[in-house]
NUNUDO-832704 format. One record per atom (N, C-alpha, C): residue in one letter; x, y, z. Coordinates in steps of 0.05 Angstrom, whole numbers, padded with zeros to 5 digits, always signed. Layout:
AXYZ
...
***
This chain:
M+00017-00023+00000
M+00000+00000+00000
M+00017+00025+00000
S+00015+00046-00017
S+00030+00069-00011
S+00023+00075+00017
E+00033+00059+00035
E+00022+00058+00062
E+00024+00084+00077
F+00044+00100+00070
F+00047+00124+00085
F+00029+00146+00076
E+00013+00141+00054
E-00008+00159+00046
E-00034+00153+00060
F-00034+00132+00075
F-00058+00123+00089
F-00068+00145+00108
T-00094+00152+00106
T-00105+00171+00124
T-00131+00160+00136
C-00137+00170+00159
C-00162+00161+00173
C-00177+00186+00183
S-00203+00186+00180
S-00219+00208+00190
S-00230+00203+00217
I-00231+00177+00225
I-00242+00171+00252
I-00223+00183+00273
N-00234+00193+00295
N-00216+00204+00316
N-00230+00200+00342
T-00231+00175+00352
T-00244+00169+00377
T-00227+00178+00400
G-00240+00179+00423
G-00225+00186+00447
G-00219+00216+00449
R-00236+00233+00438
R-00231+00261+00438
R-00241+00274+00464
L-00233+00299+00467
L-00239+00314+00491
L-00265+00330+00488
R-00280+00333+00509
R-00304+00349+00507
R-00306+00368+00531
G-00309+00394+00526
G-00315+00413+00547
G-00295+00415+00569
V-00269+00415+00563
V-00249+00416+00583
V-00231+00440+00578
T-00225+00455+00599
T-00205+00476+00597
T-00182+00468+00614
S-00158+00475+00605
S-00134+00465+00618
S-00111+00483+00611
H-00091+00483+00629
H-00066+00497+00624
H-00044+00478+00614
M-00052+00453+00609
M-00033+00434+00598
M-00024+00443+00570
P+00000+00436+00561
P+00008+00443+00534
P-00011+00432+00513
A-00017+00447+00493
A-00037+00440+00473
A-00031+00414+00460
A-00005+00408+00456
A+00003+00384+00441
A-00005+00359+00457
H-00009+00361+00483
H-00016+00338+00499
H-00045+00335+00504
L-00061+00352+00492
L-00090+00350+00496
L-00104+00340+00471
P-00123+00322+00474
P-00139+00314+00451
P-00154+00337+00440
S-00160+00336+00414
S-00175+00357+00401
S-00203+00360+00412
R-00213+00384+00412
R-00241+00387+00420
R-00260+00377+00399
V-00283+00368+00408
V-00304+00357+00390
V-00327+00377+00389
P-00335+00387+00366
P-00359+00404+00364
P-00383+00388+00374
S-00401+00402+00388
S-00423+00388+00401
S-00439+00372+00381
A-00442+00381+00356
A-00458+00366+00336
A-00445+00340+00329
A-00418+00340+00330
A-00403+00316+00322
A-00401+00296+00345
W-00405+00305+00369
W-00401+00287+00392
W-00420+00263+00392
A-00446+00268+00387
A-00465+00247+00388
A-00458+00225+00369
G-00448+00231+00345
G-00441+00211+00326
G-00418+00194+00334
Q-00401+00205+00352
Q-00378+00189+00360
Q-00385+00170+00383
L-00408+00173+00395
L-00415+00157+00418
L-00429+00130+00411
K-00432+00124+00385
K-00444+00099+00378
K-00427+00076+00388
G-00438+00060+00406
G-00423+00037+00416
G-00402+00046+00437
R-00405+00070+00447
R-00385+00080+00466
R-00399+00093+00490
D-00385+00094+00512
D-00395+00109+00535
D-00376+00132+00540
A-00387+00156+00547
A-00370+00178+00554
A-00358+00171+00581
R-00331+00174+00583
R-00317+00167+00608
R-00300+00191+00616
S-00302+00199+00641
S-00286+00221+00652
S-00262+00209+00667
V-00239+00219+00661
V-00214+00210+00673
V-00198+00234+00682
K-00186+00232+00706
K-00170+00253+00717
K-00141+00248+00710
Q-00129+00267+00695
Q-00101+00265+00688
Q-00087+00291+00695
A-00065+00288+00710
A-00050+00312+00718
A-00068+00333+00730
G-00087+00324+00746
G-00105+00343+00759
G-00127+00355+00742
V-00130+00345+00717
V-00149+00355+00698
V-00169+00333+00691
W-00195+00339+00693
W-00215+00320+00685
W-00220+00321+00655
M-00217+00298+00641
M-00221+00297+00613
M-00243+00276+00607
T-00259+00282+00587
T-00281+00264+00580
T-00275+00252+00553
Y-00274+00225+00552
Y-00267+00210+00528
Y-00291+00192+00520
A-00290+00181+00496
A-00309+00160+00488
A-00293+00138+00475
W-00290+00116+00489
W-00275+00094+00477
W-00294+00071+00470
P-00291+00059+00446
P-00309+00037+00439
P-00308+00015+00459
H-00330+00001+00463
H-00331-00020+00483
H-00312-00043+00476
S-00306-00046+00450
S-00289-00068+00442
S-00259-00064+00449
T-00252-00039+00456
T-00224-00033+00462
T-00217-00041+00491
F-00191-00041+00497
F-00182-00048+00524
F-00193-00028+00544
L-00190-00002+00538
L-00200+00019+00557
L-00230+00018+00559
G-00244+00012+00538
G-00273+00010+00539
G-00284-00012+00557
R-00267-00031+00564
R-00275-00053+00581
R-00271-00049+00611
L-00257-00027+00618
L-00248-00024+00646
L-00268-00008+00663
R-00268-00014+00689
R-00283+00001+00709
R-00270+00029+00711
S-00286+00048+00721
S-00276+00076+00723
S-00252+00078+00741
S-00252+00065+00764
S-00230+00067+00782
S-00204+00055+00770
T-00207+00033+00756
T-00184+00020+00743
T-00174+00038+00721
L-00192+00050+00706
L-00185+00068+00684
L-00169+00092+00695
D-00178+00103+00717
D-00163+00126+00729
D-00134+00118+00735
D-00130+00095+00747
D-00103+00086+00754
D-00086+00081+00729
L-00099+00069+00709
L-00083+00062+00685
L-00075+00087+00669
M-00092+00107+00669
M-00087+00131+00653
M-00066+00149+00667
N-00056+00141+00690
N-00034+00155+00703
N-00009+00138+00703
L-00010+00116+00688
L+00013+00098+00686
L+00029+00104+00661
G+00055+00103+00663
G+00072+00107+00639
G+00076+00136+00632
T+00086+00140+00608
T+00094+00167+00599
T+00077+00175+00575
P+00064+00199+00576
P+00048+00207+00553
P+00066+00217+00530
M+00057+00210+00505
M+00071+00218+00481
M+00051+00227+00460
V+00060+00244+00442
V+00044+00253+00419
V+00060+00246+00394
Y+00047+00232+00375
Y+00060+00224+00350
Y+00046+00237+00327
P+00060+00250+00308
P+00047+00262+00285
P+00038+00240+00266
A+00020+00247+00247
A+00011+00228+00227
A+00034+00217+00211
H+00033+00192+00205
H+00052+00177+00189
H+00077+00169+00204
R+00079+00176+00230
R+00103+00168+00246
R+00100+00139+00254
Q+00123+00124+00253
Q+00123+00097+00264
Q+00123+00098+00294
L+00105+00083+00306
L+00103+00081+00335
L+00119+00058+00345
L+00118+00035+00330
L+00133+00011+00336
L+00144+00000+00310
Q+00167-00013+00311
Q+00180-00022+00286
Q+00182-00052+00286
Q+00174-00065+00265
Q+00177-00094+00262
Q+00206-00103+00266
G+00211-00124+00282
G+00237-00134+00287
G+00252-00121+00310
D+00241-00099+00321
D+00253-00085+00343
D+00251-00102+00369
D+00271-00099+00387
D+00271-00115+00411
D+00261-00101+00435
S+00248-00077+00432
S+00238-00062+00455
S+00215-00078+00468
R+00210-00072+00494
R+00191-00088+00509
R+00168-00071+00521
H+00165-00047+00512
H+00143-00031+00523
H+00118-00035+00506
V+00095-00026+00516
V+00070-00026+00501
V+00061+00003+00498
L+00043+00007+00480
L+00031+00034+00476
L+00001+00032+00481
L-00009+00049+00498
L-00037+00052+00503
L-00047+00076+00487
L-00062+00071+00466
L-00072+00093+00449
L-00095+00107+00463
T-00093+00134+00466
T-00114+00149+00479
T-00129+00168+00460
R-00117+00173+00437
R-00130+00189+00416
R-00118+00182+00389
G-00135+00183+00368
G-00125+00178+00342
G-00128+00149+00332
V-00117+00144+00309
V-00119+00118+00295
V-00092+00110+00285
A-00086+00084+00287
A-00061+00073+00277
A-00066+00048+00262
K-00048+00040+00244
K-00050+00015+00229
K-00027-00003+00236
V-00031-00029+00234
V-00010-00048+00239
V-00004-00062+00213
V+00021-00060+00204
V+00029-00073+00179
V+00053-00092+00184
A+00056-00111+00167
A+00078-00130+00170
A+00090-00135+00142
S+00116-00140+00141
S+00130-00145+00116
S+00143-00172+00117
S+00143-00186+00095
S+00156-00212+00092
S+00186-00207+00085
E+00201-00229+00085
E+00230-00227+00078
E+00233-00218+00048
S+00213-00224+00032
S+00214-00217+00004
S+00206-00188-00001
G+00196-00174+00020
G+00189-00147+00017
G+00159-00142+00014
Y+00143-00163+00013
Y+00114-00160+00011
Y+00103-00149+00037
E+00087-00128+00035
E+00076-00115+00059
E+00046-00116+00058
M+00034-00122+00082
M+00005-00123+00083
M-00005-00110+00108
L-00030-00101+00107
L-00044-00089+00129
L-00055-00112+00146
L-00048-00112+00172
L-00058-00133+00190
L-00082-00124+00206
A-00082-00099+00215
A-00103-00091+00233
A-00104-00060+00234
I-00126-00050+00244
I-00130-00022+00250
I-00134-00020+00280
R-00121-00001+00293
R-00124+00004+00321
R-00132+00033+00326
V-00151+00036+00345
V-00162+00062+00351
V-00157+00070+00380
A-00165+00094+00387
A-00162+00103+00415
A-00176+00083+00434
G-00162+00076+00455
G-00172+00056+00474
G-00158+00029+00471
D-00145+00025+00448
D-00131+00000+00443
D-00103+00000+00455
L-00093-00024+00460
L-00066-00029+00468
L-00051-00042+00445
V-00027-00032+00439
V-00010-00044+00418
V+00017-00051+00429
G+00030-00072+00417
G+00056-00079+00425
G+00057-00100+00447
E+00034-00111+00454
E+00033-00130+00477
E+00045-00157+00470
M+00045-00165+00445
M+00055-00191+00438
M+00085-00193+00443
A+00100-00174+00433
A+00129-00174+00438
A+00135-00171+00467
A+00120-00154+00481
A+00125-00149+00509
A+00122-00174+00526
F+00100-00189+00522
F+00094-00212+00538
F+00109-00237+00529
E+00115-00239+00503
E+00129-00263+00493
E+00160-00260+00494
D+00169-00235+00499
D+00198-00230+00498
D+00210-00238+00471
Q+00196-00230+00450
Q+00204-00235+00423
Q+00205-00209+00407
P+00219-00208+00384
P+00219-00183+00368
P+00191-00175+00359
R+00188-00150+00353
R+00162-00140+00344
R+00154-00155+00319
S+00128-00163+00317
S+00119-00178+00294
S+00108-00160+00272
G+00104-00134+00278
G+00093-00116+00258
G+00102-00088+00264
T+00096-00070+00246
T+00102-00041+00249
T+00075-00027+00254
V+00075-00009+00273
V+00051+00007+00279
V+00056+00035+00270
I+00038+00046+00253
I+00042+00072+00241
I+00017+00089+00247
A+00022+00114+00256
A+00001+00133+00261
A-00013+00141+00235
C-00040+00139+00235
C-00055+00148+00211
C-00061+00178+00213
S-00066+00187+00237
S-00071+00215+00243
S-00053+00221+00267
E-00055+00245+00278
E-00040+00250+00303
E-00050+00231+00324
V-00032+00219+00338
V-00038+00198+00358
V-00027+00207+00385
T-00042+00205+00406
T-00032+00208+00433
T-00032+00180+00445
A-00012+00174+00461
A-00009+00148+00473
A+00007+00150+00498
R+00005+00129+00514
R+00022+00127+00538
R+00041+00103+00534
I+00067+00108+00539
I+00087+00087+00537
I+00089+00074+00564
I+00083+00048+00565
I+00083+00033+00590
I+00102+00010+00588
Q+00121+00008+00606
Q+00140-00014+00606
Q+00126-00040+00615
V+00135-00062+00605
V+00121-00087+00610
V+00119-00094+00639
N+00141-00089+00655
N+00140-00095+00683
N+00118-00079+00698
A+00115-00054+00690
A+00094-00037+00702
A+00067-00048+00695
L+00064-00056+00670
L+00038-00067+00661
L+00031-00093+00675
E+00051-00110+00678
E+00046-00135+00692
E+00037-00131+00721
G+00050-00112+00734
G+00043-00105+00761
G+00015-00094+00763
F+00008-00077+00744
F-00019-00065+00743
F-00040-00087+00739
L-00035-00105+00721
L-00055-00127+00716
L-00058-00145+00740
T-00036-00149+00755
T-00038-00165+00779
T-00055-00152+00800
D-00052-00125+00802
D-00067-00110+00822
D-00096-00104+00814
H-00102-00107+00789
H-00129-00100+00779
H-00140-00123+00763
P-00154-00142+00776
P-00164-00166+00762
P-00183-00159+00739
D-00198-00137+00741
D-00216-00130+00719
D-00200-00122+00694
A-00176-00110+00699
A-00159-00103+00676
A-00147-00128+00664
M-00141-00148+00680
M-00131-00174+00670
M-00153-00187+00652
R-00178-00186+00662
R-00200-00197+00646
R-00203-00181+00620
G-00201-00155+00622
G-00203-00139+00598
G-00181-00145+00578
M-00157-00150+00588
M-00135-00157+00570
M-00140-00184+00556
L-00149-00203+00571
L-00155-00230+00560
L-00178-00228+00540
A-00198-00211+00545
A-00220-00208+00527
A-00210-00195+00501
M-00193-00175+00504
M-00182-00162+00480
M-00166-00181+00463
L-00149-00197+00475
L-00133-00216+00460
L-00151-00238+00448
S-00171-00246+00462
S-00190-00266+00451
S-00204-00255+00426
A-00213-00230+00428
A-00227-00218+00405
A-00209-00216+00381
R-00183-00210+00385
R-00164-00209+00362
R-00159-00236+00351
L-00158-00256+00368
L-00154-00284+00358
L-00179-00293+00343
R-00202-00285+00353
R-00227-00293+00339
R-00229-00280+00311
W-00220-00255+00309
W-00219-00242+00283
W-00201-00257+00264
A-00177-00264+00273
A-00157-00279+00256
A-00168-00306+00248
N-00181-00320+00267
N-00192-00346+00260
N-00215-00344+00240
R-00231-00323+00243
R-00254-00319+00225
R-00244-00314+00197
R-00222-00299+00194
R-00211-00293+00167
R-00200-00319+00155
R-00188-00336+00171
R-00177-00362+00160
R-00200-00380+00151
I-00222-00381+00166
I-00245-00397+00158
I-00257-00385+00132
D-00260-00359+00131
D-00272-00346+00108
D-00256-00352+00083
F-00229-00354+00086
F-00212-00359+00063
F-00219-00385+00048
R-00228-00405+00063
R-00235-00431+00051
R-00265-00434+00047
A-00281-00419+00062
A-00310-00424+00061
A-00326-00406+00041
Y-00314-00384+00033
Y-00330-00365+00017
Y-00314-00356-00008
D-00330-00347-00028
D-00316-00336-00051
D-00306-00308-00045
S-00291-00297-00064
S-00278-00272-00059
S-00297-00249-00053
R-00319-00248-00068
R-00339-00226-00064
R-00351-00227-00036
T-00358-00251-00027
T-00369-00254-00001
T-00349-00248+00021
R-00324-00257+00017
R-00303-00251+00036
R-00299-00221+00040
L-00299-00206+00017
L-00296-00178+00019
L-00320-00165+00033
A-00344-00175+00027
A-00368-00164+00040
A-00367-00169+00070
R-00357-00191+00078
R-00355-00197+00107
R-00336-00178+00121
V-00314-00172+00108
V-00295-00152+00119
V-00308-00125+00121
L-00322-00117+00100
L-00336-00091+00100
L-00357-00089+00121
V-00371-00112+00126
V-00391-00112+00148
V-00377-00106+00175
K-00355-00120+00180
K-00340-00115+00205
K-00330-00087+00207
L-00320-00076+00185
L-00309-00049+00185
L-00332-00029+00190
S-00355-00033+00178
S-00377-00015+00182
S-00388-00016+00210
Q-00388-00040+00222
Q-00397-00043+00250
Q-00378-00028+00269
A-00352-00030+00263
A-00332-00018+00281
A-00327+00011+00276
Y-00327+00019+00250
Y-00318+00046+00243
Y-00338+00062+00226
G-00362+00051+00223
G-00381+00065+00206
G-00397+00087+00221
S-00405+00107+00207
S-00422+00128+00218
S-00444+00134+00197
P-00468+00142+00206
P-00489+00147+00187
P-00481+00169+00167
A-00487+00163+00141
A-00481+00183+00121
A-00498+00208+00125
P-00488+00232+00121
P-00503+00256+00124
P-00529+00256+00108
G-00551+00263+00120
G-00576+00266+00106
G-00589+00240+00099
S-00581+00218+00112
S-00593+00192+00105
S-00600+00177+00130
D-00613+00154+00127
D-00620+00138+00151
D-00595+00123+00161
A-00599+00110+00184
A-00576+00096+00196
A-00566+00073+00180
G-00581+00063+00161
G-00572+00040+00146
G-00550+00046+00126
R-00548+00072+00119
R-00527+00080+00101
R-00503+00090+00117
Q-00481+00075+00115
Q-00458+00079+00132
Q-00434+00087+00116
V-00420+00108+00125
V-00395+00116+00114
V-00372+00105+00131
L-00353+00091+00119
L-00331+00080+00135
L-00313+00104+00143
D-00310+00107+00169
D-00293+00129+00179
D-00264+00122+00179
V-00257+00100+00167
V-00229+00093+00163
V-00224+00093+00133
T-00206+00109+00123
T-00200+00112+00095
T-00180+00090+00086
L-00190+00072+00069
L-00173+00050+00060
L-00171+00050+00030
N-00147+00044+00020
N-00145+00039-00009
N-00151+00010-00015
Q-00152+00003-00041
Q-00160-00024-00048
Q-00138-00044-00040
A-00113-00036-00040
A-00092-00055-00031
A-00095-00062-00002
E-00104-00042+00014
E-00107-00048+00043
E-00132-00065+00047
L-00153-00061+00032
L-00177-00078+00034
L-00169-00107+00026
A-00153-00109+00005
A-00144-00135-00004
A-00129-00150+00018
S-00112-00135+00033
S-00097-00147+00055
S-00115-00158+00077
L-00135-00141+00084
L-00154-00150+00106
L-00170-00174+00098
A-00178-00175+00072
A-00195-00197+00063
A-00178-00221+00053
G-00152-00219+00052
G-00135-00241+00042
G-00139-00246+00013
L-00142-00225-00003
L-00146-00227-00032
L-00124-00214-00047
A-00121-00222-00072
A-00103-00208-00090
A-00116-00182-00098
L-00099-00162-00105
L-00110-00136-00112
L-00129-00137-00135
P-00123-00150-00158
P-00142-00151-00180
P-00168-00164-00172
T-00167-00185-00155
T-00191-00198-00146
T-00208-00179-00129
T-00195-00164-00112
T-00209-00144-00095
T-00223-00123-00112
E-00209-00114-00133
E-00221-00094-00150
E-00246-00104-00164
K-00246-00129-00173
K-00269-00141-00186
K-00292-00145-00166
A-00285-00155-00142
A-00305-00160-00121
A-00318-00134-00112
L-00302-00113-00109
L-00313-00087-00101
L-00331-00075-00123
A-00323-00079-00148
A-00340-00069-00170
A-00366-00085-00171
S-00366-00111-00165
S-00390-00127-00165
S-00409-00118-00142
L-00398-00113-00118
L-00414-00104-00096
L-00426-00076-00102
S-00412-00060-00117
S-00422-00034-00124
S-00445-00036-00144
R-00442-00055-00164
R-00464-00059-00183
R-00489-00069-00170
L-00486-00084-00148
L-00509-00095-00133
L-00522-00074-00115
G-00510-00050-00114
G-00521-00029-00098
G-00515-00032-00068
L-00496-00048-00061
L-00489-00052-00033
L-00469-00032-00023
V-00451-00023-00040
V-00431-00004-00032
V-00428+00017-00054
E-00418+00040-00046
E-00410+00061-00065
E-00381+00068-00060
R-00366+00074-00082
R-00338+00080-00080
R-00332+00108-00089
S-00314+00121-00074
S-00303+00146-00083
S-00273+00145-00075
Y-00258+00166-00079
Y-00229+00165-00075
Y-00223+00157-00046
R-00212+00133-00042
R-00203+00123-00017
R-00225+00122+00005
R-00250+00121-00004
R-00272+00121+00015
R-00294+00102+00005
I-00306+00088+00023
I-00327+00069+00017
I-00352+00076+00034
T-00375+00076+00020
T-00400+00079+00034
T-00416+00053+00032
V-00425+00043+00054
V-00443+00020+00054
V-00472+00030+00050
C-00484+00023+00028
C-00510+00034+00020
C-00532+00025+00039
D-00532+00000+00047
D-00552-00012+00065
D-00538-00033+00082
A-00532-00026+00107
A-00517-00043+00124
A-00530-00070+00128
Q-00557-00071+00130
Q-00571-00096+00135
Q-00570-00114+00110
K-00573-00102+00086
K-00571-00118+00062
K-00543-00129+00058
L-00523-00113+00064
L-00496-00123+00062
L-00491-00146+00082
L-00503-00143+00106
L-00500-00164+00126
L-00512-00190+00116
V-00536-00189+00104
V-00549-00212+00093
V-00532-00224+00071
F-00522-00207+00053
F-00506-00217+00031
F-00481-00231+00041
A-00469-00220+00062
A-00444-00231+00072
A-00448-00257+00087
Q-00473-00265+00091
Q-00479-00290+00106
Q-00467-00289+00134
S-00468-00265+00145
S-00456-00261+00172
S-00477-00266+00193
L-00472-00284+00211
L-00491-00292+00231
L-00483-00281+00258
***
């Protein structure tokens, strides 16, 4: 993928109604009141005290932070060192021996991996509330992928020893970690099953269903069934997620468009009817 041209418009975990004397670079962007409601789909507004300042975030329930109790969340958000990464910056590098994890608190990142032959593919998308780098930290192995900021990302750098101690002291955080890892394994297993069980068009539709459920927002001026993917992906990146060759992905996407299930524009996909796409994808 001209991977470094990758951009994302989703920006979960933003700040609402907070004034502070903290440096601007360390504060999440403000959310206009009209935009806030759209960001809360599948999320709860959570207030967290950081450096004496109360901040209100909205993390998806599926993320690590979205699974935690408020008291645990307060403790975790004061762990580690806060950092701000500009768009396109590498947060973690494949093959590196570092042992820290990154707790994303704002922005979007992608996880890519390269083979020895130089082939690169998109493995996953991570948003505010997610933890990245835990595999290398817990396994004591080199990084298995590279994490790249899609937009400006704020994160906390947490050393593995500190994280292990935190999980020991907070059983609900340990359960949240296990649930997060189980969800990621379930996604990987589902893609492996899809590879053998469905044709290319259906496999792509199933990926688009999952993306719309996780990152979709109602298209302006339409009903909730019409969803715009708030993650901007090119066709090479879609091909990676669906396990398809690029020409096959182009044909499958064109077929879904002719069926009226999706609409395409430059680096953006709109799901015309989420329920019809769900039925077509045979997703149960």
